LUMNU-899664 format. One line per field, with one value per atom (N, C-alpha, C): residue in one letter; atom name; z, y, x. Coordinates in Angstrom, 2 decimals, decimal comma, m for minus. Last residue first. Layout:
N
code	[A_...]
site	[CA_...]
c3	[Z_...]
c2	[Y_...]
c1	[X_...]
//
This chain:
215
code	[X_X_X_X_X_X_X_X_X_X_X_X_X_X_X_X_X_X_X_X_X_X_X_X_X_X_X_X_X_X_X_X_X_X_X_X_X_X_X_X_X_X_X_X_X_X_X_X_X_X_X_X_X_X_X_X_X_X_X_X_X_X_X_X_X_X_X_X_X_X_X_X_X_X_X_X_X_X_X_X_X_X_X_X_X_X_X_X_X_X_X_X_X_X_X_X_X_X_X_X_X_X_X_X_X_X_X_X_X_X_X_X_X_X_X_X_X_X_X_X_X_X_X_X_X_X_X_X_X_X_X_X_X_X_X_X_X_X_X_X_X_X_X_X_X_X_X_X_X_X_X_X_X_X_X_X_X_X_X_X_X_X_X_X_X_X_X_X_X_X_X_X_X_X_X_X_X_X_X_X_X_X_X_X_X_X_X_X_X_X_X_X_X_X_X_X_X_X_X_X_X_X_X_X_X_X_X_X_X_X_X_X_X_X_X_X_X_X_X_X_X_X_X_X_X_X_X_X_X_X_X_X_X_X_X_X_X_X_X_X_X_X_X_X_X_X_X_X_X_X_X_X_X_X_X_X_X_X_X_X_X_X_X_X_X_X_X_X_X_X_X_X_X_X_X_X_X_X_X_X_X_X_X_X_X_X_X_X_X_X_X_X_X_X_X_X_X_X_X_X_X_X_X_X_X_X_X_X_X_X_X_X_X_X_X_X_X_X_X_X_X_X_X_X_X_X_X_X_X_X_X_X_X_X_X_X_X_X_X_X_X_X_X_X_X_X_X_X_X_X_X_X_X_X_X_X_X_X_X_X_X_X_X_X_X_X_X_X_X_X_X_X_X_X_X_X_X_X_X_X_X_X_X_X_X_X_X_X_X_X_X_X_X_X_X_X_X_X_X_X_X_X_X_X_X_X_X_X_X_X_X_X_X_X_X_X_X_X_X_X_X_X_X_X_X_X_X_X_X_X_X_X_X_X_X_X_X_X_X_X_X_X_X_X_X_X_X_X_X_X_X_X_X_X_X_X_X_X_X_X_X_X_X_X_X_X_X_X_X_X_X_X_X_X_X_X_X_X_X_X_X_X_X_X_X_X_X_X_X_X_X_X_X_X_X_X_X_X_X_X_X_X_X_X_X_X_X_X_X_X_X_X_X_X_X_X_X_X_X_X_X_X_X_X_X_X_X_X_X_X_X_X_X_X_X_X_X_X_X_X_X_X_X_X_X_X_X_X_X_X_X_X_X_X_X_X_X_X_X_X_X_X_X_X_X_X_X_X_X_X_X_X_X_X_X_X_X_X_X_X_X_X_X_X_X_X_X_X_X_X_X_X_X_X_X_X_X_X_X_X_X_X_X_X_X_X_X_X_X_X_X_X_X_X_X_X_X_X_X_X_X_X_X_X_X_X_X_X_X_X_X_X_X_X_X_X_X_X_X_X_X_X_X_X_X]
site	[N_CA_C_N_CA_C_N_CA_C_N_CA_C_N_CA_C_N_CA_C_N_CA_C_N_CA_C_N_CA_C_N_CA_C_N_CA_C_N_CA_C_N_CA_C_N_CA_C_N_CA_C_N_CA_C_N_CA_C_N_CA_C_N_CA_C_N_CA_C_N_CA_C_N_CA_C_N_CA_C_N_CA_C_N_CA_C_N_CA_C_N_CA_C_N_CA_C_N_CA_C_N_CA_C_N_CA_C_N_CA_C_N_CA_C_N_CA_C_N_CA_C_N_CA_C_N_CA_C_N_CA_C_N_CA_C_N_CA_C_N_CA_C_N_CA_C_N_CA_C_N_CA_C_N_CA_C_N_CA_C_N_CA_C_N_CA_C_N_CA_C_N_CA_C_N_CA_C_N_CA_C_N_CA_C_N_CA_C_N_CA_C_N_CA_C_N_CA_C_N_CA_C_N_CA_C_N_CA_C_N_CA_C_N_CA_C_N_CA_C_N_CA_C_N_CA_C_N_CA_C_N_CA_C_N_CA_C_N_CA_C_N_CA_C_N_CA_C_N_CA_C_N_CA_C_N_CA_C_N_CA_C_N_CA_C_N_CA_C_N_CA_C_N_CA_C_N_CA_C_N_CA_C_N_CA_C_N_CA_C_N_CA_C_N_CA_C_N_CA_C_N_CA_C_N_CA_C_N_CA_C_N_CA_C_N_CA_C_N_CA_C_N_CA_C_N_CA_C_N_CA_C_N_CA_C_N_CA_C_N_CA_C_N_CA_C_N_CA_C_N_CA_C_N_CA_C_N_CA_C_N_CA_C_N_CA_C_N_CA_C_N_CA_C_N_CA_C_N_CA_C_N_CA_C_N_CA_C_N_CA_C_N_CA_C_N_CA_C_N_CA_C_N_CA_C_N_CA_C_N_CA_C_N_CA_C_N_CA_C_N_CA_C_N_CA_C_N_CA_C_N_CA_C_N_CA_C_N_CA_C_N_CA_C_N_CA_C_N_CA_C_N_CA_C_N_CA_C_N_CA_C_N_CA_C_N_CA_C_N_CA_C_N_CA_C_N_CA_C_N_CA_C_N_CA_C_N_CA_C_N_CA_C_N_CA_C_N_CA_C_N_CA_C_N_CA_C_N_CA_C_N_CA_C_N_CA_C_N_CA_C_N_CA_C_N_CA_C_N_CA_C_N_CA_C_N_CA_C_N_CA_C_N_CA_C_N_CA_C_N_CA_C_N_CA_C_N_CA_C_N_CA_C_N_CA_C_N_CA_C_N_CA_C_N_CA_C_N_CA_C_N_CA_C_N_CA_C_N_CA_C_N_CA_C_N_CA_C_N_CA_C_N_CA_C_N_CA_C_N_CA_C_N_CA_C_N_CA_C_N_CA_C_N_CA_C_N_CA_C_N_CA_C_N_CA_C_N_CA_C_N_CA_C_N_CA_C_N_CA_C_N_CA_C_N_CA_C_N_CA_C_N_CA_C_N_CA_C_N_CA_C_N_CA_C_N_CA_C_N_CA_C_N_CA_C_N_CA_C_N_CA_C_N_CA_C_N_CA_C_N_CA_C_N_CA_C_N_CA_C_N_CA_C_N_CA_C_N_CA_C_N_CA_C_N_CA_C_N_CA_C_N_CA_C_N_CA_C_N_CA_C_N_CA_C_N_CA_C_N_CA_C]
c3	[m12,32_m12,69_m11,38_m11,91_m11,70_m12,20_m11,99_m10,42_m10,63_m14,63_m14,30_m12,46_m15,10_m15,45_m15,14_m14,12_m13,41_m13,60_m15,88_m15,05_m13,85_m18,17_m18,30_m16,65_m17,10_m17,21_m17,15_m16,86_m15,85_m16,04_m19,90_m18,90_m17,72_m20,92_m20,97_m20,32_m19,56_m19,37_m19,54_m21,10_m19,39_m19,12_m23,34_m23,34_m21,72_m23,26_m23,73_m23,51_m22,12_m21,12_m21,84_m25,02_m23,60_m22,31_m26,70_m27,13_m25,54_m25,20_m25,49_m25,76_m25,30_m24,24_m23,81_m28,32_m27,24_m25,89_m28,07_m28,89_m28,35_m26,73_m26,59_m27,28_m28,06_m26,75_m26,71_m30,61_m30,88_m29,28_m29,72_m30,07_m29,69_m26,79_m28,20_m28,24_m26,48_m26,19_m27,24_m26,85_m27,74_m27,35_m24,66_m26,73_m27,43_m22,58_m23,62_m25,20_m21,86_m22,14_m23,03_m21,89_m22,99_m23,30_m19,34_m21,01_m22,36_m17,86_m18,35_m19,22_m17,83_m18,52_m18,82_m16,75_m17,72_m18,32_m14,14_m14,54_m16,49_m13,52_m13,10_m14,34_m13,27_m13,99_m14,56_m11,27_m12,68_m13,80_m9,08_m9,24_m11,04_m8,10_m8,47_m8,98_m7,79_m8,62_m8,93_m6,60_m7,92_m8,52_m3,72_m4,39_m5,59_m3,89_m3,57_m4,55_m3,58_m2,78_m3,17_m4,45_m5,33_m4,92_m2,04_m2,80_m3,81_m1,88_m0,71_m1,16_m3,86_m3,80_m3,05_m3,12_m4,71_m4,52_m1,16_m1,12_m1,95_m2,21_m1,08_m0,72_m4,14_m4,53_m3,52_m2,02_m2,84_m4,01_m0,93_0,01_m1,04_m3,02_m2,82_m1,93_m3,75_m4,39_m3,79_m1,12_m1,79_m2,36_m1,88_m0,60_m0,66_m4,12_m4,31_m2,66_m3,24_m4,27_m4,04_0,30_m0,86_m1,67_2,33_2,06_0,59_4,31_4,08_3,27_3,94_5,10_5,37_1,88_1,89_3,14_2,38_1,48_1,50_4,24_4,67_3,50_2,85_4,04_4,14_1,08_0,41_1,53_2,45_1,78_1,36_3,38_4,18_3,95_0,77_1,73_2,81_0,35_m0,30_0,35_2,56_3,05_1,69_2,42_3,45_3,35_m1,21_0,14_1,19_m4,64_m3,24_m2,30_m7,13_m6,25_m4,83_m8,65_m7,90_m7,38_m9,55_m8,27_m7,68_m11,36_m10,53_m9,21_m13,56_m13,32_m12,00_m13,57_m12,88_m12,37_m14,07_m13,21_m12,55_m16,76_m15,69_m14,16_m17,87_m18,24_m16,63_m18,52_m17,61_m17,11_m19,82_m18,45_m17,40_m22,30_m21,10_m19,74_m23,26_m22,68_m21,88_m24,06_m22,11_m22,07_m26,67_m25,71_m24,22_m27,27_m27,56_m26,36_m26,98_m26,15_m26,44_m28,95_m27,86_m26,22_m31,00_m30,67_m29,27_m31,65_m31,26_m30,83_m31,89_m30,49_m30,57_m32,25_m33,01_m31,72_m32,12_m32,01_m32,07_m32,66_m31,67_m30,93_m35,26_m34,97_m33,30_m35,11_m36,08_m36,08_m33,86_m32,93_m33,76_m33,38_m34,25_m33,70_m31,17_m31,70_m33,06_m30,69_m32,14_m32,61_m28,56_m29,72_m30,61_m26,55_m26,93_m28,56_m27,14_m27,44_m27,63_m25,85_m26,94_m27,78_m23,02_m23,52_m25,13_m22,83_m22,52_m23,06_m22,25_m23,83_m23,46_m20,64_m21,95_m22,71_m18,11_m18,61_m19,98_m18,69_m18,76_m19,41_m18,22_m19,71_m19,98_m15,37_m16,52_m17,89_m14,39_m14,03_m15,51_m14,82_m15,37_m15,28_m13,30_m14,86_m15,20_m10,47_m11,37_m13,04_m9,97_m10,24_m10,97_m10,16_m11,14_m11,14_m7,48_m8,78_m9,77_m5,38_m6,44_m7,64_m4,35_m3,64_m4,59_m6,55_m5,93_m5,96_m5,09_m5,83_m6,41_m1,89_m2,47_m3,99_m2,79_m2,07_m2,59_m3,87_m4,43_m4,10_m2,11_m2,77_m3,74_0,12_0,20_m0,81_m1,61_m0,15_m0,26_m3,66_m3,90_m2,32_m3,60_m4,06_m3,55_m2,46_m2,00_m2,06_m4,04_m2,91_m2,23_m6,62_m6,55_m5,31_m5,29_m5,56_m5,89_m5,08_m3,82_m4,22_m7,96_m6,89_m5,44_m8,60_m9,02_m8,22_m7,05_m6,98_m7,81_m7,78_m6,56_m6,25_m10,64_m10,30_m8,75_m10,71_m11,71_m10,78_m9,40_m9,06_m9,66_m11,11_m10,02_m9,04_m13,62_m13,53_m12,25_m12,39_m12,72_m12,82_m12,23_m11,15_m11,01_m15,48_m14,18_m13,05_m15,98_m16,84_m15,97_m14,67_m13,97_m14,82_m15,94_m14,43_m13,92_m18,28_m18,40_m16,74_m17,33_m18,30_m18,35_m16,81_m15,84_m16,22_m19,12_m18,15_m16,79_m20,57_m20,71_m19,88_m19,02_m19,60_m19,89_m19,18_m17,80_m17,99_m21,66_m20,43_m19,72_m22,79_m22,99_m22,42_m23,02_m22,92_m23,03_m22,69_m23,37_m23,86_m21,09_m22,32_m23,17_m18,57_m19,39_m20,82_m18,20_m18,67_m19,18_m17,78_m19,13_m19,38_m15,54_m17,15_m18,37_m14,28_m14,16_m15,13_m13,73_m14,53_m15,06_m13,40_m13,89_m14,84_m10,68_m11,93_m12,80_m9,06_m9,73_m10,69_m7,76_m9,40_m10,38_m5,32_m6,45_m7,83_m4,58_m4,20_m5,55_m4,63_m4,88_m5,24_m2,64_m4,11_m4,53_m0,07_m0,83_m2,03_0,79_1,16_m0,16_m0,02_0,40_0,65_m0,48_m1,37_m1,10_1,99_0,87_m0,47_3,32_3,70_3,15_2,04_1,71_2,43_1,94_0,99_1,18_4,91_4,64_3,11_4,53_5,14_5,36_3,25_2,92_3,25_5,16_4,53_3,23_7,69_7,50_6,48_5,79_5,81_6,48_5,90_4,20_4,73_8,73_7,66_6,37_10,77_9,11_8,84_13,06_13,09_11,86_11,55_12,08_12,52_10,64_9,63_10,78_12,65_12,30_11,01_13,17_12,98_12,29_13,80_14,53_14,40_12,26_11,88_12,71_12,17_12,37_12,07_11,10_10,85_11,16]
c2	[26,18_27,23_28,01_23,85_23,72_24,79_24,85_24,49_24,45_24,47_25,43_25,71_21,84_22,18_23,56_22,25_21,36_21,69_23,46_24,28_23,10_22,07_22,89_23,58_20,19_19,87_20,79_22,01_21,64_20,85_22,32_23,16_22,98_19,61_20,37_21,14_19,25_18,50_18,63_21,08_21,08_20,32_20,20_21,39_22,02_18,00_17,96_19,16_19,11_18,43_18,03_20,33_21,10_20,37_17,97_19,36_20,05_16,69_16,06_17,17_18,98_18,02_17,46_18,69_20,17_20,34_16,73_17,17_17,89_16,69_15,39_15,67_18,37_18,96_18,16_17,20_18,83_18,60_14,90_14,73_16,19_14,55_15,81_15,57_11,97_12,38_14,04_10,60_10,32_11,04_12,35_12,13_11,67_12,53_13,76_13,56_10,02_10,47_11,79_10,08_9,01_9,56_11,16_11,35_10,88_9,56_10,57_11,33_7,20_7,09_8,80_8,22_7,82_7,95_9,07_10,02_9,78_6,15_7,51_8,53_5,50_5,04_5,71_7,15_7,30_6,87_6,59_7,78_7,83_4,18_4,24_5,24_4,12_2,42_3,06_6,34_6,42_5,11_5,62_6,14_6,20_2,71_4,42_4,79_0,78_1,11_2,27_1,50_1,03_0,87_1,72_2,71_2,58_m1,51_m0,44_0,51_m1,78_m2,23_m1,99_m0,19_0,35_m0,51_m1,25_0,13_0,36_m3,52_m3,93_m2,51_m2,64_m3,30_m3,62_m1,78_m0,51_m1,63_m4,19_m3,08_m1,80_m5,08_m5,93_m4,61_m3,79_m3,63_m4,31_m3,95_m2,33_m2,95_m6,55_m6,22_m4,60_m6,34_m7,12_m6,61_m4,38_m3,80_m4,60_m3,12_m4,39_m4,03_m1,36_m1,86_m3,31_m1,31_m2,28_m2,45_1,93_1,13_m0,26_2,28_2,49_1,92_1,62_0,83_1,19_3,49_1,97_1,48_5,62_5,36_4,13_5,46_5,39_5,33_5,14_4,27_4,20_8,48_6,75_5,57_9,64_9,70_8,52_8,89_8,07_8,28_9,92_8,53_8,18_12,87_11,98_10,41_13,32_13,17_12,66_14,24_14,08_14,13_11,96_13,52_13,16_9,85_10,43_12,08_8,66_8,29_8,65_10,11_10,90_10,21_8,56_9,61_10,58_6,28_5,88_7,34_7,44_6,65_6,58_8,64_9,49_8,88_6,08_7,13_8,13_4,83_4,26_4,91_6,62_6,59_5,93_6,46_7,55_7,39_3,50_4,43_5,61_2,80_2,95_3,01_3,68_4,52_4,44_1,22_2,18_3,56_m0,50_m0,79_0,37_0,64_0,45_0,51_0,50_1,89_1,56_m2,66_m2,20_m0,82_m2,86_m3,55_m2,62_m0,41_m0,85_m1,24_1,67_m0,04_m0,69_4,30_3,95_1,96_5,37_4,00_3,70_7,76_6,46_5,48_9,37_8,57_7,53_9,55_9,15_8,67_12,01_10,89_10,60_14,63_14,07_13,10_15,27_16,35_15,63_13,37_13,52_14,46_13,49_12,18_12,21_15,82_16,02_14,38_14,96_16,30_15,71_13,25_12,66_13,76_14,67_13,66_13,32_16,14_16,98_16,15_14,66_15,47_15,74_13,64_12,81_13,31_15,97_15,86_14,61_16,45_17,68_17,07_14,13_14,59_15,20_14,84_13,30_13,64_17,21_17,10_16,15_16,62_17,77_17,23_14,48_13,89_14,95_16,21_15,93_15,09_18,06_18,41_17,60_16,92_18,33_18,73_15,08_16,36_17,92_13,22_13,20_15,03_12,97_13,51_13,79_12,18_13,89_14,34_9,61_10,74_12,16_8,63_8,69_9,55_8,72_9,51_9,54_7,08_8,02_9,42_4,21_4,75_6,18_2,15_3,83_4,84_0,06_0,23_1,41_0,88_m0,49_m0,21_2,75_3,26_2,33_0,92_1,61_2,62_m0,32_m1,19_m0,68_1,68_1,02_0,18_2,34_3,54_2,60_m0,19_0,48_1,73_0,06_m1,00_m0,80_2,63_2,49_1,27_1,72_2,91_2,80_m0,38_m0,32_0,55_0,94_0,09_m0,49_2,98_3,09_2,33_1,48_2,34_2,79_0,48_m0,54_0,62_2,56_1,84_1,05_2,85_3,67_3,34_0,29_0,81_1,90_0,77_m0,28_m0,29_3,20_3,00_1,87_1,82_2,97_3,08_m0,03_m0,82_0,47_1,15_0,55_m0,05_2,46_3,61_2,60_0,62_1,28_2,23_0,69_m0,60_m0,40_3,24_2,66_1,20_5,15_4,49_3,78_6,84_5,75_5,05_9,64_9,58_8,07_11,31_10,27_9,44_13,66_13,65_12,35_12,14_12,80_13,39_11,16_10,10_11,06_13,07_12,04_11,52_14,58_15,02_14,08_12,50_12,70_13,48_12,02_11,41_11,44_15,05_14,63_13,13_15,73_16,15_15,93_12,87_13,04_14,29_13,07_12,60_12,91_14,14_14,27_14,18_13,49_14,87_15,25_10,21_10,87_12,41_10,59_9,67_10,54_11,26_12,12_11,81_8,79_10,09_10,91_5,74_6,43_8,03_6,18_5,88_6,17_6,22_7,37_7,22_4,03_5,49_6,47_2,10_2,25_3,54_2,47_2,69_3,10_1,47_2,93_3,06_m1,04_m0,28_1,34_m1,71_m2,18_m1,06_m1,68_m0,52_m0,93_m3,86_m2,26_m1,16_m5,88_m5,37_m4,12_m6,39_m5,87_m5,34_m4,59_m5,82_m5,36_m2,87_m3,24_m4,43_m3,67_m3,54_m2,93_m3,75_m4,96_m4,72_m0,56_m2,00_m3,28_1,46_0,75_m0,39_4,82_3,65_2,50_7,27_6,13_4,82_9,05_8,67_7,67_7,13_8,12_8,02_6,99_6,04_7,02]
c1	[m52,16_m51,30_m50,99_m53,71_m52,41_m51,20_m56,15_m55,89_m54,04_m56,72_m56,58_m55,44_m57,31_m55,97_m55,40_m60,03_m58,86_m57,51_m61,02_m61,09_m60,15_m61,16_m60,12_m60,42_m63,16_m61,72_m60,36_m65,55_m64,80_m63,50_m65,51_m65,05_m64,56_m65,71_m64,93_m64,00_m68,40_m67,27_m65,88_m69,53_m69,40_m68,45_m69,99_m69,36_m68,95_m71,24_m69,49_m68,91_m74,23_m73,09_m71,44_m74,48_m74,35_m73,42_m75,02_m73,88_m73,45_m76,85_m75,84_m74,58_m78,82_m78,36_m77,06_m79,28_m78,61_m78,03_m80,22_m79,25_m78,52_m82,31_m81,54_m80,37_m83,99_m84,03_m82,43_m84,66_m83,95_m83,20_m86,10_m84,91_m84,34_m88,15_m87,84_m86,28_m88,10_m89,40_m88,96_m85,38_m86,54_m87,68_m83,57_m83,39_m84,60_m85,33_m84,89_m84,57_m84,93_m86,38_m85,94_m82,35_m82,97_m84,19_m81,67_m80,92_m81,95_m82,96_m83,21_m82,91_m81,44_m82,46_m83,52_m78,87_m78,98_m80,43_m79,43_m79,36_m79,55_m80,24_m81,62_m81,25_m77,61_m78,57_m79,96_m76,35_m76,07_m77,15_m77,81_m77,96_m77,57_m77,16_m78,29_m78,75_m74,13_m74,84_m76,26_m73,79_m73,91_m74,26_m73,64_m75,08_m74,93_m71,26_m71,63_m72,83_m68,89_m70,19_m70,27_m66,26_m67,24_m68,62_m64,55_m65,09_m66,34_m64,39_m64,72_m65,22_m62,95_m63,90_m64,71_m60,35_m61,00_m63,05_m59,48_m59,90_m60,71_m58,38_m59,41_m60,29_m56,77_m57,95_m59,02_m54,84_m55,54_m56,69_m53,92_m54,54_m55,55_m52,34_m54,03_m54,68_m50,65_m51,56_m52,90_m49,18_m49,70_m51,02_m48,09_m48,99_m49,37_m46,80_m47,95_m49,19_m44,78_m45,78_m47,09_m44,02_m44,39_m45,10_m44,68_m42,97_m42,85_m46,29_m46,25_m44,88_m45,85_m45,52_m45,42_m47,49_m45,79_m45,40_m49,92_m49,38_m47,97_m50,39_m50,41_m50,06_m50,49_m49,39_m49,09_m52,28_m50,70_m49,91_m54,50_m54,31_m52,82_m54,03_m54,22_m53,96_m54,69_m53,76_m53,67_m57,31_m56,08_m55,28_m58,86_m58,72_m57,96_m57,97_m57,40_m57,87_m57,57_m58,09_m57,74_m56,63_m55,98_m57,37_m57,57_m58,37_m57,34_m57,21_m56,55_m56,56_m59,72_m59,15_m58,13_m60,28_m60,57_m60,30_m58,83_m58,58_m58,76_m60,73_m58,73_m58,57_m63,15_m62,73_m61,37_m62,15_m63,05_m62,45_m62,10_m60,94_m60,97_m64,49_m63,26_m61,99_m65,74_m66,03_m65,17_m64,39_m64,31_m64,83_m64,97_m63,80_m63,27_m67,23_m67,24_m65,72_m67,36_m68,05_m67,91_m65,96_m65,17_m66,12_m68,64_m67,44_m66,47_m70,19_m70,29_m69,17_m68,88_m68,76_m69,25_m68,35_m67,87_m67,52_m71,95_m71,03_m69,67_m73,66_m72,88_m72,42_m75,82_m76,69_m75,38_m74,62_m74,92_m74,86_m74,95_m73,76_m73,98_m76,05_m76,35_m75,98_m74,61_m75,54_m76,02_m71,01_m72,35_m72,85_m69,29_m69,59_m71,10_m68,48_m68,12_m68,64_m69,05_m69,26_m69,06_m68,51_m69,67_m70,05_m65,34_m66,09_m67,71_m65,18_m64,86_m65,43_m65,84_m66,51_m66,29_m63,47_m64,67_m66,04_m61,46_m61,73_m63,05_m62,34_m62,30_m62,26_m61,37_m62,84_m62,98_m59,03_m60,12_m60,77_m57,68_m57,61_m58,32_m58,36_m59,00_m58,65_m57,16_m58,63_m59,27_m54,56_m54,63_m56,48_m53,91_m54,03_m54,29_m54,63_m56,04_m55,71_m52,50_m53,89_m55,39_m50,32_m50,50_m52,13_m50,08_m51,12_m51,27_m48,96_m48,10_m49,37_m49,81_m50,16_m49,29_m48,46_m49,96_m50,14_m46,32_m46,30_m47,75_m46,53_m46,11_m46,21_m47,51_m48,08_m47,71_m45,15_m46,09_m47,38_m42,78_m42,61_m44,15_m43,17_m44,20_m43,64_m42,78_m43,11_m43,55_m42,73_m41,85_m42,15_m44,15_m43,02_m41,96_m46,94_m46,01_m44,31_m47,01_m46,77_m46,12_m47,59_m46,43_m46,14_m49,95_m48,72_m47,24_m52,00_m51,09_m50,14_m51,85_m51,49_m50,80_m53,15_m52,17_m51,57_m55,63_m55,04_m53,47_m57,12_m56,29_m55,34_m57,34_m56,31_m56,11_m59,14_m57,65_m56,87_m61,27_m60,78_m59,31_m62,05_m61,25_m60,98_m62,49_m61,97_m60,84_m64,62_m63,29_m62,54_m66,69_m66,38_m65,08_m66,87_m66,34_m65,76_m68,23_m66,69_m66,06_m70,35_m69,33_m68,24_m71,68_m71,36_m70,32_m71,74_m70,97_m70,29_m73,83_m72,50_m71,82_m75,90_m75,41_m73,88_m76,73_m76,05_m75,38_m77,87_m76,15_m75,78_m79,89_m79,06_m77,83_m81,00_m80,52_m79,79_m80,18_m80,82_m80,26_m78,55_m78,09_m78,84_m77,35_m78,64_m78,87_m74,99_m75,12_m76,53_m75,54_m75,28_m75,66_m76,49_m77,35_m77,29_m73,19_m74,96_m75,88_m71,74_m71,71_m73,05_m72,86_m73,00_m72,69_m72,30_m73,71_m73,82_m69,56_m70,53_m71,71_m68,88_m68,36_m69,60_m70,44_m70,28_m70,13_m69,70_m70,90_m71,09_m67,47_m67,39_m68,68_m67,42_m66,40_m66,64_m69,45_m69,70_m68,56_m69,18_m69,89_m70,12_m66,95_m66,82_m68,06_m67,20_m66,79_m66,87_m69,50_m69,66_m68,70_m69,42_m70,38_m70,88_m66,51_m67,43_m69,00_m65,23_m65,15_m66,40_m66,14_m66,29_m66,42_m65,08_m66,59_m66,57_m61,98_m62,79_m64,34_m62,60_m61,90_m62,31_m62,84_m63,75_m63,62_m60,72_m61,96_m63,21_m58,79_m58,61_m60,04_m60,00_m60,40_m59,76_m59,82_m61,42_m60,97_m57,06_m57,80_m58,94_m55,50_m56,28_m56,87_m53,40_m53,93_m54,43_m51,51_m53,12_m53,83_m48,91_m49,48_m50,93_m48,31_m48,78_m49,46_m50,22_m48,63_m49,48_m51,21_m51,47_m50,39_m50,86_m49,92_m50,24_m52,11_m50,68_m50,42_m55,37_m54,74_m53,15_m58,59_m57,51_m56,14]
//
């Protein structure tokens, strides 16, 4: 996708394929350290891991739709703002919050429906935040939305991009990691506990590392 692209050559399918290209490549490399660590720490098994994965992808689709809408309304301003490092701040805070959740959540209430719903907030937040990672596909999306000059059309492009990015190997990898975490918790409870605490500390550490990039 070159800088010479013009609005009349851009279709929703083109933007979807752009998102797909990212979902199958860069998305996994960028997001797996966060979500893979979360899945092992949660140790929720394949079924609940699918729910967490769905929440994570929903956060990404929501973020891309919102970014597209803002870019359509504000033009190049949004791309310049993200390039300034705000994405690192949001990602860092989301990682720290997810780690804190793992440290303080009460295992005895794991079966509570309300608690399960609350537990999906960290993966949703990480999905939303990680969508702000500066990269060539995102910059291209924002340029297309800025050219559109329309909030509605920008949101449509962002939505198409998000659905493309949702086609990712993490749909398979994350439930596998969730099952692995569950086996640790059930087979050796003490090991599962330390895996949970270790995952929490890793999430906090990589969150802090993101914040340090702003310095």
